[in-house]
N, C-alpha and C positions, 0 to 999 in steps of 0.2 A: 564751461557752463556760461550760457549766454543770457538767460533770462530767469525770472523769478520761478518759473515752472521747474527748472532744473536745480535751483538752489534749495527750495523748500524741502524736497525729500531728504536731502543731506542733513538739514537742521533737525528734522524730526527725531532722528536716531540719537542725537547727542543731547536732547533736552533733558532726559531722565538723569544723566550723570551729574550735572550741576545741582539738580534737586536732591539727589542722593547725598552728595557731599555737604550741601547746605543743611539737610536734615540731621546728618551725623554731627556736624559742628554745633548746631543749635541744641540738640539734646545732650551733648557732652558738656558744653559750657554752662548750660542752664540747669544742669542736674540738681544742684542744691536747692534752687528756687522751686523746681518742679516737685521735689520731695517735700518741701515745706508746704506747697499748695495741697498735696494729697494728705498731709498730716492735718492741716486745718479742716479739710473735708471730713476726715475721720473724727476729729474732735466735735464737729457739728452733730454727727450721728450719735456720738456718745452723750452729748448734752440733751439731745432730743430723741430718746429711745422710741417715742411713738412713731417716728418716721421710718423705723426699721420694720419691714414686713417681708413676706415671701412672695408678694405679688409683683415681681419684676420680670421683665421679658428676657429670660435667660437664653432663649434660643436665638436671639438676634446676633450676638457675637460669633458663635460657631457658624451660623449660616453665612454671615458676611465674609468670614475668613475663608470658608470653602469656596464661595463664588469668586472671590478675588484670586485665590491660589489657582483655581481652575483656569481663569482667564489668563493669568500670567504664564502658567506652564504651557498652555496651548499657544500663546503668542510667541514664547521663546522657542518652542518646538518648530513652529512654522518659519520663524526667522532663521533657525539653523538649517532647515531644508533649503531655504532661499539662498543662504550663503554657499552651500554645497552646489547649488544649481548655477548661481551667478557669482563666482568668486571675484569678479571685477567690479562689484558694486562699490561706489565711492566712499561708503562709510566703513569699509573694512580696512584694517591696518595694512593689508598687503598692497593697497593702492597708493599709499603715501611713499614718496620717493626716498626719504631717509631710511624707511624700513623695508623697501622693496628688495634691497640687496641681501637682507638677512635670510638664510635658508629656512628659518622657522616659518616665515610667511609665504614662501614660494613653493617649497617642496612638500610641506606637511600641512595640507589644507584641512585635514580633520582636526589637528591640534589647534590650528587657528580658529576653526569653527567652535571647538569646545571652549577655548579660552574666552572667545567673544560671547558665547552663550551664557557661560557662568557669570561673567562680568555684567551682562545685560540683565540676567535674573537678579543678581545682587542689587544693581542700580534701581530696577523697577520696584523691588520689594522695599528697599530703603527709602526711595522717594515716596512710597505710599505712606510712610510714617509722618510725612509732612502734612498730610490731610486726614489720614485715617485715625490717628491718635486724637487730634483735636475734635474730629467729628464724633468719636465715641464719647469723649468727655462731655460735649454738649448734649449728646443723647442721654447720658446718665444724669446730667443736671436737670434735664427735662423730667426724667422719672422722679428725681428728688423733689422737684417743684410740684408735681402732681400730688405728692404726699402731704402737702399743706392742707388739703381738704380733710385729712384725717383728724385735724384738731378742731374742726367746726362741729361741735356737739350741740344739739338743740337744747334750749333751756326747758325746764319743766312747764307743763301746761298749767296756766293760772286757774282755768276752770276746774281741772282735776284737783288742784290743790284746795280750792274752795269747797268742792264736794267732799273731799276727805275731811276737811275741818268740820263741816256741818254734820257729817255722819258721826264723827268722834264726839261732838257735843250731844247729839241725840242719844247716843249709847251711854252717856254719862261716864265717859272715860275720865280717869283721874287726871288732875291738872298736871301731875308730874309726867305722865305718859304723853299727854298732849304737847307739853313743852319739848319733850324729847323728839317727837315727830317734827315739830316746827324747826328745831335746831338742826335736825338731819337735813331737812329741805334747804335750809339756809346754807349749810356746809356744801350741799350738792351744787347749789347755784354759784357759790364762790369758786368751787372747783371748775365749773364751766368757764367762768371769767378768766381763771388762770390759764385754761387751755386755749381760749381765744387770744390771750396775750402771747402765749407761746407760738401760736400760729403766725402772728405778725413778726415776732422775733426770728422764728425759723425762716420765714420768707426773706427777711432782710439778710440773714446769713447766706442763704442760697444766692440771693441777688449779688452779694459781694463777690462770691465765687464766679458768677457769670461775668461780672465786670472785669475781674482779674483774668479770666480766660480770654476775653476779648483783647486785652492788651498784651497778654503773654504769648498767645498763639496766633495773634492777628497777622503778624508778618509772614509766618509760614503758610497760613491759609491764603493770604493775598497772593503770594508768589506761586503757590500751587494752582490756584484757580486760573491765574493768567497762563501758566504753562499748559494746563490741561485744555484750556480753550484754544490755545494756539495749535497744539498737537491734533486735537479733534478736527479743527477747521482745516488744517493742512492735509490731513489724511483724506478727508472728504474732497478737498480740492484736487488732490492727486488722482482720485478715482474719477471725478467728473471731467478732468482735463485730459487724461490719457487712457480712458477706458477702452477706446477703439483700437489702440495700437500697442498697449503695454501687455507684457506677459501675464497670463491668468494667475500665475503664482504670486507675482508681485502685487497684483490687484487684490488677491485673497489676503495677503499679509497686511496691506494697507486697510482693507475693509475690517479685518479682525482687530487691528490696532485701533482703528477709529471706534469700533463697537465697544471695545474694552475701555477706552478712555471716556467715551460718553457714558457708559454704565457706571464707571467709577465717579465721574463728575455728578451724575444724577444721584447716586447713593450718598455722597458726602453732603450734597445740598439738602436732601431729604432728612438725613440724620441731624444736621444743624438746625433745620427748620422745625424739628420736633420741639425745640425750646419755645418757639413762637406759638405752636399749637398748645403746649402745656400752659402757657400764660393765658390763652383764650379759654382753656378748660377751667382754669382756676377762677377767672372772672365769672364764668357761667355758674360755677358752684357757689360762689359768694352771692350772686344775684338770686339763685334758687333758695339759698339759706335765708336771705332777707325776706323773700316772698313768703316763706313758710313760717317764719318766726317773728315777723314785724310787730304784731300786736301782743306778743308775749315778751318783747324786749323792753327794757327801760329806756328812757330818752337818751341817757348817756351811752347805753349800749348801741342804740341805733346810730348815734354819731360816730362811735368807734368803728362800726362795720362800714359806714358810709365813707369815712376817711380811709379805711383799709382798701375799699374798692377803688377809690380815686388813685391811691398809690399803685395798685396793681394795673390800672388801665393806662398808665403812661407807657412810653416806648422803651423802657429799660429792659424788659424781659425779651430779648432777642439776641441771637448770635450776630455780632457785628465786628468783623476783623478791623481792629484799630479804629473803630467807630466810623469807618468810611462808607459802608453800605450794610443794610440789614439783610439777613438771609431768611427769606420767607419762601413758601412754595411757589408764589407768583414769580420768583426770580428765574425759574426755569423758562417761562415764556419770554422774558426779557432777553435771556441768553440765546434762545432760539432765533429771535428776530435779529439780534446782533450778529450771530453766526451767518445767517442768510445774507445780511448786508456785507459782511466781510468776504464771503465767498463770491458775491457779485463783483466786488471790487477786484479781487484776485483774478477772476476769470476774464474780466475786461482788460486788465493790465498785462496779462501774460501773452507772449507771442507763441506761434507754432514752432515747436522744437523737433529736431530730428535725432537728438541724442547722438550727435556725430561721433563722440569719443568711444562709446561702447554700445551704440544702438543696435548693431547687427550681430552682437555676441549671441551665440546659441547656448541655451541651457544645457549643462552636463547631465541633468537628470530628466527633465521634461522634454528636451530637444526643441523647445520653442525659443524664439528670439526675445531678447530683453525688450526691444521696442521695434516695431515694424512701422516705418514711416508711411503715412497715408498719401496717396497720389491725388492731386487735385484738391 
């Protein structure tokens, strides 16, 4: 291997294995803390039963799991076909000198292919736990944050209350009954104040969970985002650099791997950014509530909601791994520009390669060459 163009394809295939081991170690050693995290979340729902409703997006998880399993199974199947077609690929165990003498890797290609396919399937699925689990946690925190609006009940209309009082006096209602109606209205208003206070306390409880998620899952998300960015960029680079001479099967595998990685990257970013969208939605609901009830609120109640709105408008309600960068929908555009810059640097720094070690190998299934050097 003489240049970066020949090194990158080999690194792509081993990226998922460190991620898989890292995810397994993380969830094994942090299991007590994670269980405590979910217990605290369950206690919040028990303390605030108003936040529990049936309006949750239940179809999100099965749909995500189906799409991800479909892409993983398809990618593994194409990789296994690629192994059977080009058994001399450098990422196979049969190409390493210490293992080349073992009959398992030389005479039994199907067993080698099966073992590599199973390990690759295991690695890809377990590495997904490093970003899929935190992304789903942020997604459900966003749903919980949206339920804060359920506590914002409007106060009784003062004009209607005055009309009711005037009608009661005109009808010569007894003083006892009138006092009963007044006390009921007072109790109702006090109940609304308690609900408003619950809204702020519930918001602070969810916000505490968000901050804990940023610190607890931040390292895994940061590592996974870097790995997915590298894998997606490297696969696109391999396609752009060798598309005129590389075997169509290898181009297909690189293309599917790039598409699956980019889809997974976009999905995790969008799931995490739902938290930012939920914060914007809560701000809009509070502003709408103030606009509708401003003249019915008392001065101290106006100050309460104004302070609540200021608290919600800060930058705390956002998924931010280790506090290093906020995850918003606009992050996708920044990643796209970064990937384009990275690809330009790679294309300019790579030299023309002939894959002299295995470039003229003919595929056992497709009958095509691994790489056909271009003349001129």
